C-alpha positions as CSV (number, residue, x, y, z in Angstrom):
1,M,143.2,240.0,59.8
2,R,146.4,241.6,58.7
3,V,149.7,240.1,60.0
4,A,152.8,242.3,60.3
5,Q,155.7,241.0,58.2
6,S,158.7,240.0,60.2
7,P,162.2,239.8,58.9
8,P,162.6,236.8,56.7
9,F,164.0,233.7,58.3
10,P,166.1,231.1,56.5
11,E,164.0,228.2,55.5
12,E,166.3,225.8,57.4
13,T,167.9,226.7,60.7
14,H,170.5,224.6,62.6
15,I,170.8,224.8,66.4
16,G,173.1,222.3,68.0
17,D,172.2,218.9,66.7
18,V,168.6,219.9,65.8
19,D,167.5,221.1,62.3
20,F,164.4,223.2,62.1
21,T,162.4,224.1,59.0
22,V,160.8,227.5,59.4
23,P,157.7,228.1,57.3
24,A,157.5,231.3,55.3
25,A,155.8,234.2,57.1
26,R,152.8,234.0,54.7
27,D,152.2,230.4,55.8
28,I,152.0,231.3,59.5
29,S,148.5,231.9,60.9
30,P,149.1,233.2,64.4
31,V,146.7,232.0,67.1
32,P,145.4,234.9,69.2
33,A,146.5,234.7,72.9
34,Q,142.8,234.5,74.1
35,E,142.1,231.6,71.7
36,H,145.3,229.8,72.9
37,A,144.3,230.3,76.5
38,E,140.8,228.9,75.8
39,R,142.3,225.9,74.0
40,A,144.8,225.3,76.8
41,A,141.9,225.4,79.3
42,T,140.0,222.8,77.4
43,Q,143.0,220.6,76.5
44,G,144.7,221.6,79.6
45,L,147.1,219.8,81.9
46,G,146.1,216.9,84.0
47,I,148.1,216.1,87.1
48,D,147.9,213.1,89.4
49,V,149.8,212.9,92.7
50,T,150.6,209.5,94.2
51,R,152.8,208.4,97.1
52,P,154.1,204.9,96.4
53,D,156.0,204.9,99.7
54,R,156.5,207.2,102.7
55,G,159.6,209.0,101.3
56,T,158.5,209.3,97.6
57,I,156.0,211.5,95.8
58,V,155.1,211.0,92.1
59,L,153.5,213.8,90.1
60,S,152.3,212.5,86.7
61,A,151.4,215.1,84.2
62,R,149.5,214.7,80.9
63,G,148.6,217.2,78.2
64,E,150.4,220.5,77.4
65,I,152.9,222.5,79.5
66,D,152.9,226.1,78.3
67,S,152.6,229.6,79.8
68,H,148.8,229.0,80.3
69,T,149.2,225.7,82.2
70,V,152.6,225.8,83.9
71,Q,151.3,227.6,87.0
72,R,149.2,224.7,88.2
73,L,152.2,222.3,87.9
74,H,154.4,224.9,89.5
75,E,152.2,225.1,92.6
76,L,152.0,221.3,93.0
77,M,155.7,220.8,92.5
78,W,156.6,223.7,94.9
79,H,154.5,222.2,97.7
80,R,156.0,218.7,97.2
81,L,159.5,220.1,97.1
82,A,158.8,221.9,100.5
83,S,157.6,218.6,102.0
84,C,159.8,216.2,103.9
85,S,159.9,213.7,101.1
86,E,163.3,212.3,100.0
87,V,162.3,211.7,96.4
88,V,160.0,213.6,94.1
89,V,159.4,212.1,90.7
90,L,158.0,214.3,87.9
91,D,156.5,211.9,85.4
92,L,156.1,213.8,82.1
93,S,155.7,210.7,79.9
94,A,152.2,211.7,78.9
95,I,153.1,215.3,77.9
96,T,152.1,216.2,74.4
97,Y,153.7,219.7,74.3
98,C,156.3,221.5,76.3
99,N,157.8,224.9,75.7
100,T,160.3,227.0,77.6
101,S,157.8,227.6,80.4
102,G,158.1,223.9,81.3
103,L,161.9,224.2,81.0
104,Q,162.0,227.1,83.4
105,L,159.9,225.2,85.8
106,L,162.2,222.2,85.7
107,E,165.2,224.4,86.4
108,Q,163.5,226.1,89.4
109,C,162.4,222.8,90.8
110,R,166.0,221.4,90.3
111,L,167.4,224.3,92.3
112,R,164.8,224.0,95.1
113,A,165.3,220.2,95.3
114,E,169.1,220.7,95.7
115,E,168.5,223.3,98.4
116,R,166.4,220.8,100.4
117,D,168.5,217.8,99.6
118,I,165.6,216.1,97.7
119,S,166.2,213.8,94.8
120,L,164.3,215.2,91.8
121,R,163.8,212.5,89.2
122,V,162.4,213.4,85.8
123,V,160.7,211.0,83.4
124,P,160.7,212.7,80.0
125,D,157.8,212.5,77.5
126,R,157.8,209.7,75.0
127,Y,158.0,212.0,72.0
128,G,161.4,213.5,72.9
129,L,160.1,217.0,73.3
130,L,161.7,217.6,76.7
131,A,165.0,215.9,75.7
132,R,165.2,218.2,72.6
133,L,164.6,221.3,74.7
134,L,167.2,220.3,77.2
135,D,169.7,219.5,74.4
136,I,169.0,222.8,72.5
137,T,169.5,224.8,75.7
138,G,172.5,222.8,76.9
139,T,170.9,221.9,80.2
140,R,170.5,218.2,79.8
141,E,173.4,217.4,82.0
142,R,171.7,219.1,84.9
143,F,169.0,216.4,85.1
144,V,168.9,212.7,85.5
145,L,166.2,211.4,83.1
146,W,164.5,208.1,84.0
147,A,162.9,205.6,81.6
148,N,159.6,205.4,83.6
149,A,158.1,206.5,86.9
150,V,158.2,203.0,88.5
151,T,162.0,202.8,88.0
152,A,162.5,206.4,89.2
153,A,160.3,206.0,92.3
154,H,162.0,202.7,93.5
155,A,165.6,203.4,92.6
156,E,168.1,203.7,95.4
């Protein structure tokens, strides 16, 4: 397979408080979209929905949030944010990957929750992936991040 050469990137890039090391183009072996979709389908995204009390819904996600899996989470979140719940907790503590698709979903959910006067509480992943994405994009202040789903669900 022949890979088109892209313009060279500096080996180290600095964005905000995050340093990235970018591999040389010859070291990158792109994954074809179909293979990525198949891998996402097998690794996927698991979602559990619980209702610890009458006014609270907790969505717990595990796995990868990317362009191939985000639609499923979007549908579940959208329905929960249309419900008459007072609190929706999005527990992402078991997420192993999150790209900008997940970030876009969070922003859409935040806006919908505000429109409906629902408290959206986000539990970030334990690896710091989501926190880094929020920091890089300057959107962290838009969200209240909780340490765990139990605290988020039962806070006043």
